[in-house]
TIMIPA-954189 format. One record per residue (C-alpha): y, z, x. Coordinates in steps of 0.2 Angstrom, whole numbers, plus 5000, padded with zeros to 4 digits. Each point is the difference from the previous one (the first is absolute). Layout:
// TIMIPA-954189
<rotor><py>Y</py><pz>Z</pz><px>X</px></rotor>
...
//
This chain:
// TIMIPA-954189
<rotor><py>4906</py><pz>4986</pz><px>5074</px></rotor>
<rotor><py>5004</py><pz>5012</pz><px>4987</px></rotor>
<rotor><py>5006</py><pz>4996</pz><px>4983</px></rotor>
<rotor><py>5018</py><pz>5007</pz><px>4997</px></rotor>
<rotor><py>5005</py><pz>5005</pz><px>4983</px></rotor>
<rotor><py>5015</py><pz>5011</pz><px>5003</px></rotor>
<rotor><py>5018</py><pz>4996</pz><px>5007</px></rotor>
<rotor><py>5013</py><pz>5013</pz><px>5005</px></rotor>
<rotor><py>5017</py><pz>4995</pz><px>4995</px></rotor>
<rotor><py>5015</py><pz>5003</pz><px>5004</px></rotor>
<rotor><py>5014</py><pz>4998</pz><px>4983</px></rotor>
<rotor><py>5018</py><pz>4992</pz><px>5008</px></rotor>
<rotor><py>5011</py><pz>5013</pz><px>4990</px></rotor>
<rotor><py>4987</py><pz>5011</pz><px>4990</px></rotor>
<rotor><py>4995</py><pz>5007</pz><px>4983</px></rotor>
<rotor><py>5014</py><pz>5015</pz><px>4996</px></rotor>
<rotor><py>4991</py><pz>5014</pz><px>4990</px></rotor>
<rotor><py>5008</py><pz>5011</pz><px>4987</px></rotor>
<rotor><py>5003</py><pz>5015</pz><px>5015</px></rotor>
<rotor><py>5009</py><pz>4986</pz><px>5013</px></rotor>
<rotor><py>4988</py><pz>4999</pz><px>5010</px></rotor>
<rotor><py>4995</py><pz>4983</pz><px>5006</px></rotor>
<rotor><py>4982</py><pz>4991</pz><px>5002</px></rotor>
<rotor><py>5001</py><pz>4989</pz><px>5011</px></rotor>
<rotor><py>4981</py><pz>4997</pz><px>5008</px></rotor>
<rotor><py>4983</py><pz>4994</pz><px>4990</px></rotor>
<rotor><py>4983</py><pz>4994</pz><px>4998</px></rotor>
<rotor><py>4996</py><pz>4987</pz><px>4990</px></rotor>
<rotor><py>4979</py><pz>4996</pz><px>5000</px></rotor>
<rotor><py>4996</py><pz>4981</pz><px>4996</px></rotor>
<rotor><py>4998</py><pz>4996</pz><px>4981</px></rotor>
<rotor><py>4983</py><pz>4995</pz><px>4991</px></rotor>
<rotor><py>5000</py><pz>4988</pz><px>4986</px></rotor>
<rotor><py>5000</py><pz>5014</pz><px>4986</px></rotor>
<rotor><py>5014</py><pz>5004</pz><px>5007</px></rotor>
<rotor><py>5008</py><pz>4983</pz><px>4996</px></rotor>
<rotor><py>4993</py><pz>5000</pz><px>4983</px></rotor>
<rotor><py>5003</py><pz>5016</pz><px>4992</px></rotor>
<rotor><py>5021</py><pz>5001</pz><px>5000</px></rotor>
<rotor><py>4998</py><pz>4982</pz><px>4989</px></rotor>
<rotor><py>4993</py><pz>5009</pz><px>4985</px></rotor>
<rotor><py>5017</py><pz>5013</pz><px>5003</px></rotor>
<rotor><py>5013</py><pz>4999</pz><px>4987</px></rotor>
<rotor><py>5014</py><pz>5000</pz><px>5014</px></rotor>
<rotor><py>4992</py><pz>4982</pz><px>5006</px></rotor>
<rotor><py>4997</py><pz>4994</pz><px>4985</px></rotor>
<rotor><py>5017</py><pz>5001</pz><px>4995</px></rotor>
<rotor><py>5008</py><pz>4996</pz><px>5014</px></rotor>
<rotor><py>4989</py><pz>4993</pz><px>5014</px></rotor>
<rotor><py>5013</py><pz>5005</pz><px>5015</px></rotor>
<rotor><py>4993</py><pz>5017</pz><px>4997</px></rotor>
<rotor><py>4983</py><pz>4994</pz><px>5010</px></rotor>
<rotor><py>5003</py><pz>5006</pz><px>5019</px></rotor>
<rotor><py>5008</py><pz>5015</pz><px>4993</px></rotor>
<rotor><py>4983</py><pz>5004</pz><px>4991</px></rotor>
<rotor><py>4989</py><pz>4993</pz><px>5019</px></rotor>
<rotor><py>5010</py><pz>5008</pz><px>5009</px></rotor>
<rotor><py>4998</py><pz>5018</pz><px>4990</px></rotor>
<rotor><py>4981</py><pz>4996</pz><px>5003</px></rotor>
<rotor><py>4999</py><pz>4995</pz><px>5017</px></rotor>
<rotor><py>5012</py><pz>5014</pz><px>5012</px></rotor>
<rotor><py>4990</py><pz>5012</pz><px>5001</px></rotor>
<rotor><py>5014</py><pz>5011</pz><px>5010</px></rotor>
<rotor><py>5018</py><pz>5003</pz><px>4999</px></rotor>
<rotor><py>5007</py><pz>5013</pz><px>5011</px></rotor>
<rotor><py>4996</py><pz>5016</pz><px>4993</px></rotor>
<rotor><py>4998</py><pz>4994</pz><px>4982</px></rotor>
<rotor><py>4984</py><pz>5004</pz><px>4992</px></rotor>
<rotor><py>4997</py><pz>4986</pz><px>4991</px></rotor>
<rotor><py>5011</py><pz>4984</pz><px>4995</px></rotor>
<rotor><py>5004</py><pz>4992</pz><px>4986</px></rotor>
<rotor><py>5006</py><pz>4988</pz><px>4991</px></rotor>
<rotor><py>5018</py><pz>5008</pz><px>4995</px></rotor>
<rotor><py>4998</py><pz>5003</pz><px>5019</px></rotor>
<rotor><py>5002</py><pz>4984</pz><px>5006</px></rotor>
<rotor><py>5010</py><pz>4994</pz><px>4987</px></rotor>
<rotor><py>5014</py><pz>5008</pz><px>5008</px></rotor>
<rotor><py>4996</py><pz>4995</pz><px>5018</px></rotor>
<rotor><py>5015</py><pz>4989</pz><px>5007</px></rotor>
<rotor><py>4997</py><pz>4982</pz><px>4999</px></rotor>
<rotor><py>5000</py><pz>4998</pz><px>5022</px></rotor>
<rotor><py>4985</py><pz>5016</pz><px>4998</px></rotor>
<rotor><py>4992</py><pz>4990</pz><px>4985</px></rotor>
<rotor><py>5002</py><pz>4980</pz><px>5009</px></rotor>
<rotor><py>4991</py><pz>5010</pz><px>5015</px></rotor>
<rotor><py>4985</py><pz>5006</pz><px>4989</px></rotor>
<rotor><py>4999</py><pz>4983</pz><px>4992</px></rotor>
<rotor><py>4999</py><pz>4991</pz><px>5016</px></rotor>
<rotor><py>4987</py><pz>5014</pz><px>5009</px></rotor>
<rotor><py>4991</py><pz>4999</pz><px>4983</px></rotor>
<rotor><py>4996</py><pz>4979</pz><px>5001</px></rotor>
<rotor><py>4999</py><pz>5001</pz><px>5019</px></rotor>
<rotor><py>4985</py><pz>5013</pz><px>5001</px></rotor>
<rotor><py>4993</py><pz>4994</pz><px>4982</px></rotor>
<rotor><py>5001</py><pz>4981</pz><px>5003</px></rotor>
<rotor><py>4996</py><pz>5000</pz><px>5018</px></rotor>
<rotor><py>4992</py><pz>5015</pz><px>5005</px></rotor>
<rotor><py>5014</py><pz>5003</pz><px>5015</px></rotor>
<rotor><py>5019</py><pz>5007</pz><px>4998</px></rotor>
<rotor><py>5003</py><pz>4986</pz><px>5012</px></rotor>
<rotor><py>5009</py><pz>4984</pz><px>4991</px></rotor>
<rotor><py>5011</py><pz>4983</pz><px>5005</px></rotor>
<rotor><py>5018</py><pz>4998</pz><px>4998</px></rotor>
<rotor><py>5014</py><pz>4989</pz><px>5005</px></rotor>
<rotor><py>5015</py><pz>5002</pz><px>5009</px></rotor>
<rotor><py>5016</py><pz>4995</pz><px>4991</px></rotor>
<rotor><py>5010</py><pz>4998</pz><px>5016</px></rotor>
<rotor><py>4988</py><pz>4990</pz><px>5009</px></rotor>
<rotor><py>4986</py><pz>4993</pz><px>4989</px></rotor>
<rotor><py>4987</py><pz>5007</pz><px>5010</px></rotor>
<rotor><py>4985</py><pz>5008</pz><px>4991</px></rotor>
<rotor><py>4998</py><pz>5020</pz><px>5006</px></rotor>
<rotor><py>4984</py><pz>5012</pz><px>4997</px></rotor>
<rotor><py>5006</py><pz>5015</pz><px>4996</px></rotor>
<rotor><py>4989</py><pz>5015</pz><px>4996</px></rotor>
<rotor><py>5008</py><pz>5010</pz><px>4984</px></rotor>
<rotor><py>4992</py><pz>5018</pz><px>5009</px></rotor>
<rotor><py>5016</py><pz>4995</pz><px>5013</px></rotor>
<rotor><py>5013</py><pz>5000</pz><px>4986</px></rotor>
<rotor><py>4994</py><pz>5019</pz><px>4995</px></rotor>
<rotor><py>4984</py><pz>5010</pz><px>5003</px></rotor>
<rotor><py>4985</py><pz>4995</pz><px>5009</px></rotor>
<rotor><py>4982</py><pz>4996</pz><px>4993</px></rotor>
<rotor><py>4986</py><pz>5012</pz><px>5001</px></rotor>
<rotor><py>4981</py><pz>4999</pz><px>4998</px></rotor>
<rotor><py>4992</py><pz>5013</pz><px>4988</px></rotor>
//
């Protein structure tokens, strides 16, 4: 069994750069312990803990469309739907090592498994 360390995704809305180009497809790698620890020393996180996910995502997203690098500023400017999607993907792949999560239907009250990749992109094996 190969360990999957990178996952392709497709954002629900996408990041629109200064030239009006929308970037939706990207790749996220598994986080390391250092990825979780390093941002804690950042002054922005010390001032406001809510900034932590911004720095974490900027560290682990290895590609977004044609952008050559992903800065915290780009993550700050994502639409909320995209940020929420990326946070769920981050938690799922780093806590469970997979993209499957269990959700409860608000209509029928039943538990269902969904694949986060089916909401946008597909999983990729490096």
